[in-house]
Each structure stands twice: as structure tokens, then as C-alpha cells.
C-alpha positions in Angstrom: 0.1 0.1 0.2 1.0 3.3 -1.0 1.7 6.3 1.3 -0.2 8.3 -1.0 -3.3 5.1 -0.8 -3.2 6.1 3.2 -3.4 9.8 2.0 -6.5 9.3 -0.5 -7.8 6.8 2.0 -7.1 9.6 5.3 -8.8 12.4 2.9 -12.0 10.2 3.0 -11.5 10.9 6.5 -11.7 14.0 6.3 -14.2 14.9 3.4 -16.8 13.5 6.4 -16.5 15.1 8.6 -16.8 18.3 6.4 -19.4 17.1 5.4 -21.0 16.1 8.4 -20.2 19.4 9.8 -22.1 21.1 6.9 -25.1 19.2 7.6 -24.6 18.0 4.2 -25.9 14.5 4.3 -26.2 14.0 0.7 -22.5 14.5 0.2 -22.0 11.9 3.4 -24.0 9.4 0.8 -22.8 10.7 -2.4 -19.4 10.9 -2.1 -18.0 10.0 1.7 -19.6 6.5 2.4 -19.3 2.9 0.5 -22.8 1.5 0.3 -23.8 -1.3 2.2 -22.3 0.8 5.0 -21.7 -1.1 8.4 -22.0 1.3 12.2 -21.1 -0.5 15.6 -21.9 1.8 17.9 -24.2 1.7 21.3 -24.7 -2.4 21.6 -26.1 -2.4 17.8 -24.9 -3.2 14.4 -26.9 -0.7 12.0 -26.6 -1.6 7.9 -27.6 1.3 5.5 -27.6 -0.6 2.2 -28.1 2.0 0.5 -27.4 6.0 0.4 -31.1 6.2 1.1 -31.3 3.8 4.3 -28.7 6.4 6.2 -29.8 8.5 8.4 -28.0 10.4 11.3 -28.5 11.0 14.7 -25.5 14.1 14.3 -27.4 15.3 11.9 -30.8 14.7 13.2 -29.7 16.6 17.2 -31.5 13.2 18.8 -29.4 11.0 21.5 -25.8 12.0 22.7 -26.0 14.9 19.7 -28.6 16.4 20.5 -26.8 20.0 21.5 -24.5 18.8 18.5 -22.7 21.8 16.6 -19.8 20.5 15.1 -17.4 17.9 15.5 -13.6 17.2 14.7 -10.6 14.6 14.7 -8.5 14.4 18.0 -6.5 12.3 15.9 -6.0 9.8 13.3 -3.8 7.3 12.9 -2.9 4.7 10.3 -3.4 1.1 12.2 -3.3 -1.5 8.3 -3.6 -1.3 4.5 -3.3 -3.5 2.1 -4.3 -3.3 -1.5 -7.7 -1.4 -1.5 -8.5 -1.1 3.0 -7.5 1.2 4.7 -8.1 1.0 8.7 -7.8 4.2 10.6 -8.3 4.0 14.4 -8.9 7.7 15.7 -10.6 9.8 18.1 -13.2 12.9 17.2 -15.2 14.8 19.6 -19.1 16.5 19.2 -18.9 20.1 20.7 -22.1 22.8 21.3 -22.3 26.2 19.5 -20.6 27.8 22.4 -17.3 25.2 22.2 -18.1 23.4 24.9 -17.5 19.4 24.5 -20.2 16.3 24.1 -18.3 14.1 24.6 -15.3 12.3 23.0 -15.5 8.9 21.5 -12.0 6.0 20.1 -13.4 5.0 17.1 -12.4 2.5 13.8 -13.3 3.1 10.6 -12.6 0.5 7.6 -12.1 3.1 4.3 -12.2 1.5 0.9 -11.2 2.1 -2.6 -14.1 0.5 -4.8 -14.6 1.9 -8.9 -12.1 4.5 -7.9 -13.4 6.6 -5.2 -11.6 6.3 -1.5 -14.6 6.4 0.9 -16.1 5.2 4.6 -17.7 1.1 4.6 -17.7 1.1 7.9 -17.5 2.2 11.6 -17.4 1.2 15.1 -17.6 3.5 18.5 -18.7 4.1 21.6 -20.5 7.2 20.6 -24.9 6.8 20.3 
């Protein structure tokens, strides 16, 4: 796996974060996620089979994210990379509009190359 591929996978992570903060669900669906998309969270597994199935409590501002205004990566570390797939160990934080911290969450993201595009295909976190 080349450093160029790892950088492209990382760019997908950053694109997702930018789209999330812009509250642009369509960009997440069409550019930054691959489908089916799998999410392990809150003791369950959610599979978004198609882009139309994608829903976000952050964008809906429900649950832990009711006061959410923005998110940011605390760190993003490549832990493994191979042909067409990169694994990232990350931590992200959610913030209120006044800049105060809502919470920080360790997570694992799987970014894959499909049809010439790097995008997130799966993630596991302790966030709701």
C-alpha cells in the first residue's frame, strides 16, 4: 500500500468530517460513504444498505447529539493498510455551539477503494 493511497483514504475521512459539519447528508451519502455501510454502536449493528437508508443522530440532533454543533478529529492513526482498504484508529469529539465539549469517542473506521473512489465503508465506536 502506497503512502499516496493512505493519504487518499485519509482525505475521505476529512471529507466526511467536513460534510458532517456542513450538515450535508447528501455529500456523505454520495461521496464519503460506500454502501452497504456498516456501523457498530450502542450495543448494536446498523447496516445502511443504500444511500437512501443513511440516517444520522448527529444531523437529526437526537440522543447524545441533541446539542451538537460540530465535530473534530482528535487523532486519526492508520493501523493497517492493504490493497484497496485502510484501517484507521481515531478519536473524535463533539462540541456545542458555545464550544464546550459534548463528548469524545474512540472509534475504528474502515475506508475502502471501490470504483476508483476512497470512502468509508464501516465504522465502530462508542458514540451513540
